[in-house]
N, CA, C and O of each residue as an XYZ file, in Angstrom:
324
protein
N       8.365      7.330    -16.196
C       7.785      7.709    -15.004
C       6.265      7.412    -14.870
O       5.348      7.638    -15.660
N       6.265      6.986    -13.953
C       4.485      6.794    -13.860
C       3.764      7.263    -11.580
O       4.323      7.204    -10.484
N       2.754      7.542    -11.930
C       2.461      7.796    -10.704
C       1.489      5.996     -9.839
O       0.566      5.264    -10.196
N       2.368      6.051     -8.728
C       2.103      4.873     -8.150
C       1.637      5.516     -6.334
O       1.928      6.564     -5.759
N       0.745      4.202     -5.864
C       0.230      4.775     -4.939
C       1.785      4.438     -4.150
O       2.179      5.211     -3.276
N       2.254      3.743     -4.379
C       3.868      3.523     -2.886
C       3.808      5.030     -3.347
O       3.315      5.909     -2.640
N       4.444      5.290     -4.806
C       4.546      6.756     -3.912
C       4.313      8.146     -3.562
O       4.977      9.121     -3.206
N       2.992      7.819     -3.827
C       2.384      8.476     -2.957
C       1.811      8.189     -1.835
O       0.909      8.967     -1.523
N       2.063      7.184     -0.990
C       2.525      6.844      0.799
C       3.711      7.500      0.713
O       3.713      8.336      1.617
N       4.807      7.557      0.038
C       5.906      7.745      0.675
C       6.002      9.150      0.317
O       7.060      9.690      0.640
N       4.875     10.078     -0.456
C       5.487     11.551      0.757
C       4.335     12.588      1.230
O       4.162     13.796      1.068
N       3.341     11.134      2.157
C       2.650     11.522      3.301
C       3.257     12.116      4.559
O       4.484     12.174      4.631
N       2.660     12.471      5.350
C       3.658     12.629      6.165
C       2.522     12.998      7.321
O       2.648     12.859      8.537
N       1.749     13.341      6.828
C       0.487     13.000      8.149
C      -1.242     12.516      7.433
O      -1.574     12.123      6.314
N      -1.991     12.774      8.647
C      -3.211     12.036      8.496
C      -3.791     12.639      9.212
O      -3.359     12.276     10.307
N      -4.584     13.420      9.381
C      -6.053     13.613     10.344
C      -7.744     13.089      9.392
O      -8.239     13.034      8.266
N      -7.999     12.848     10.657
C      -9.122     12.690     10.400
C     -10.007     13.356     11.823
O      -9.488     13.748     12.868
N     -11.307     13.338     11.520
C     -12.585     14.479     12.197
C     -14.321     13.591     11.781
O     -14.782     13.692     10.644
N     -14.635     13.250     12.249
C     -16.446     12.783     12.694
C     -16.621     13.963     12.757
O     -16.049     14.737     13.525
N     -17.702     14.302     11.683
C     -18.818     15.843     11.993
C     -19.568     14.926     13.342
O     -19.563     13.765     13.751
N     -20.292     16.460     13.775
C     -21.291     16.116     14.502
C     -22.456     15.847     14.062
O     -23.416     16.110     14.787
N     -22.665     15.261     12.776
C     -23.686     14.648     12.345
C     -23.405     13.383     12.696
O     -24.461     12.762     12.574
N     -22.248     12.405     13.199
C     -22.501     11.461     13.300
C     -22.278     10.890     12.058
O     -21.847      9.781     12.373
N     -22.295     10.935     10.877
C     -22.468     10.053      9.690
C     -21.056     10.360      8.892
O     -20.437      9.328      8.631
N     -20.623     11.206      8.591
C     -19.215     12.321      7.965
C     -18.676     12.800      8.788
O     -18.707     13.525      9.781
N     -17.646     11.679      7.546
C     -15.939     11.065      8.075
C     -15.105     12.426      7.608
O     -15.858     12.970      6.799
N     -13.768     13.318      7.754
C     -12.859     13.892      7.183
C     -11.784     13.667      7.048
O     -11.193     13.685      8.128
N     -11.034     13.396      6.035
C      -9.698     13.437      6.517
C      -8.970     14.205      5.210
O      -9.130     14.295      3.993
N      -7.831     14.827      6.531
C      -7.229     15.726      5.143
C      -5.614     14.376      5.358
O      -5.306     13.607      6.269
N      -5.031     14.675      4.094
C      -3.736     14.400      4.195
C      -2.593     15.539      4.216
O      -2.663     16.602      3.599
N      -1.393     15.067      5.143
C      -0.888     16.493      4.762
C       0.942     15.765      3.917
O       1.495     14.722      4.265
N       1.329     16.524      3.069
C       2.219     15.706      1.916
C       3.780     16.434      2.888
O       3.547     17.093      3.902
N       5.033     16.248      2.504
C       6.214     16.505      2.905
C       6.250     17.515      2.836
O       6.605     18.138      3.837
N       5.803     18.433      1.269
C       5.709     19.422      1.229
C       4.978     20.705      1.985
O       4.906     21.924      1.822
N       4.614     19.978      2.657
C       3.038     21.315      3.691
C       1.916     21.585      2.432
O       1.266     22.627      2.513
N       1.691     20.763      1.377
C       0.418     19.966      0.360
C      -0.252     19.513      1.066
O       0.016     18.450      1.628
N      -1.931     20.541      1.366
C      -3.244     19.065      1.826
C      -3.681     18.936      1.124
O      -3.896     19.983      0.514
N      -4.212     17.747      0.514
C      -5.358     16.612      0.382
C      -6.620     16.566      1.027
O      -6.311     16.378      2.203
N      -7.875     16.626      0.964
C      -9.453     16.143      1.368
C      -9.880     15.148      1.283
O     -10.396     14.704      0.257
N      -9.803     14.746      2.004
C     -11.806     13.500      1.749
C     -12.583     13.157      2.139
O     -12.359     12.710      3.263
N     -13.841     13.057      1.743
C     -14.601     12.672      2.575
C     -15.341     11.501      2.719
O     -15.567     10.832      1.711
N     -15.865     11.049      4.096
C     -16.914      9.434      3.432
C     -18.435      9.837      4.410
O     -18.376     10.280      5.557
N     -19.660      9.582      3.701
C     -20.417      8.950      4.569
C     -21.418      8.435      4.742
O     -21.893      8.260      3.620
N     -22.150      8.019      5.553
C     -23.683      6.650      5.656
C     -24.120      7.481      5.538
O     -23.922      8.695      5.504
N     -25.190      6.412      5.420
C     -27.017      6.835      4.999
C     -27.592      6.969      6.641
O     -28.295      7.738      7.297
N     -26.950      5.924      6.806
C     -27.818      6.170      8.375
C     -26.622      5.653      9.499
O     -25.877      4.696      9.712
N     -27.119      7.453     10.249
C     -25.626      7.127     11.738
C     -25.568      6.009     12.084
O     -24.660      5.264     11.716
N     -27.120      5.420     13.354
C     -27.026      4.211     13.547
C     -26.397      2.329     13.007
O     -26.609      1.252     13.564
N     -25.684      2.627     11.863
C     -24.862      2.150     11.263
C     -22.727      2.433     11.401
O     -21.699      1.759     11.348
N     -23.080      3.602     11.558
C     -21.556      4.268     11.548
C     -20.995      3.393     12.468
O     -21.389      2.936     13.541
N     -19.144      3.156     11.254
C     -18.857      2.342     11.039
C     -17.400      3.732     11.584
O     -17.422      4.719     10.849
N     -16.464      3.768     12.551
C     -15.554      4.371     12.744
C     -14.573      4.145     11.293
O     -14.177      5.052     10.562
N     -14.306      2.582     11.116
C     -13.867      1.918     10.660
C     -13.234      2.424      9.000
O     -12.220      2.734      8.374
N     -14.856      2.200      8.905
C     -14.798      2.621      7.447
C     -14.948      3.781      6.759
O     -14.757      4.080      5.581
N     -15.425      4.540      7.968
C     -15.347      6.232      7.530
C     -13.909      6.368      6.965
O     -13.536      6.626      5.821
N     -13.097      6.079      8.286
C     -11.373      6.548      7.690
C     -10.885      6.023      6.876
O     -10.005      6.613      6.249
N     -11.327      4.398      6.466
C     -10.833      4.262      5.154
C     -11.436      4.867      3.856
O     -10.687      5.141      2.918
N     -12.783      5.081      3.784
C     -13.344      5.346      2.379
C     -13.204      7.070      2.624
O     -13.712      7.670      1.677
N     -12.595      8.043      3.747
C     -12.422      8.873      3.521
C     -10.523      9.138      2.533
O      -9.921      9.809      1.695
N     -10.407      7.923      3.576
C      -8.770      8.348      3.549
C      -8.089      7.857      1.538
O      -7.276      8.344      0.752
N      -9.024      6.699      1.540
C      -9.130      6.615     -0.289
C      -9.879      7.977     -0.968
O      -9.825      7.936     -2.198
N     -10.433      8.942     -0.533
C     -11.364      9.563     -1.421
C     -10.247     10.932     -0.790
O     -10.725     12.062     -0.886
N      -8.779     10.802     -0.156
C      -7.882     12.698     -0.434
C      -6.521     11.555     -1.221
O      -5.693     12.141     -1.918
N      -6.416     10.451     -1.107
C      -5.848      9.910     -2.058
C      -5.918      9.837     -3.720
O      -5.031      9.611     -4.544
N      -7.248     10.105     -3.863
C      -7.749      9.980     -5.130
C      -6.800     11.676     -5.824
O      -6.025     11.754     -6.777
N      -7.427     13.110     -4.610
C      -6.955     14.069     -4.798
C      -5.938     14.088     -4.760
O      -5.575     14.943     -5.567
N      -4.339     13.235     -3.844
C      -3.474     13.431     -4.247
C      -2.978     13.089     -6.250
O      -2.466     13.734     -7.165
N      -3.549     11.677     -6.033
C      -3.778     11.322     -7.145
C      -3.716     12.363     -9.187
O      -3.238     12.361    -10.321
N      -4.474     12.913     -8.383
C      -4.613     13.877     -9.228
C      -3.781     15.235     -9.799
O      -3.829     15.858    -10.860
N      -2.975     15.381     -8.530
C      -2.158     16.837     -8.466
C      -0.741     16.532     -8.914
O      -0.063     17.219     -9.678
N      -0.253     14.917     -8.071
C       0.823     14.016     -8.915
C       0.960     14.143    -10.598
O       1.805     14.662    -11.328
N      -0.119     13.511    -10.806
C      -0.025     13.506    -12.444
C      -0.630     14.828    -13.037
O      -0.650     15.100    -14.238
N      -0.867     15.204    -12.548
C      -0.704     16.930    -13.841
C       0.245     17.296    -13.176
O       0.931     17.255    -14.197
N       1.239     17.754    -12.115
C       2.501     17.154    -11.673
C       4.205     16.522    -13.214
O       5.124     16.926    -13.927
N       3.544     15.514    -12.816
C       4.232     14.772    -13.471
C       3.980     14.983    -15.650
O       4.910     15.080    -16.451
N       2.623     14.988    -15.956
C       2.296     15.851    -17.245
C       3.326     17.015    -17.673
O       4.028     17.235    -18.661
N       2.977     17.885    -15.992
C       3.796     19.255    -16.430
C       5.027     18.835    -16.773
O       5.600     19.549    -17.597
N       5.654     17.796    -16.346
C       7.111     17.468    -16.176
C       7.243     17.504    -17.338
O       7.856     18.493    -17.738
N       6.858     16.698    -18.195
C       7.178     15.763    -19.569
C       6.927     16.444    -20.589
O       7.304     15.891    -21.622
N       6.132     18.051    -20.815
C       5.521     18.958    -21.352
C       7.134     19.467    -21.450
O       7.918     19.217    -22.366
N       7.307     20.006    -20.613
C       8.858     20.893    -20.169
C      10.007     19.915    -20.649
O      11.188     20.226    -20.491
C-alpha cells in the first residue's frame, strides 16, 4: 500500500476558505470524513496583486501536504504493527 493523491481526495468531506483582513493571506481547512481537519495557508507579498483563485490553490496544496503527512504516519504505524 501507499499514500496517493486520489486516496487523499477520496477522504475529503469538505473545504473551507477564508481570506484574512490583511487582503493577502488565504486559509484553507480540509475536513476529512472522520472529522479530522488539516489547515493550509498562502500569502502574496503585495496585497494589490492578490488573486483569490491562486490563494485558494496554494492554500489547498499546503493543507493537502498536511494530510499526506498524517496518512503516511498511519500507514507506517499499520505496517509496523
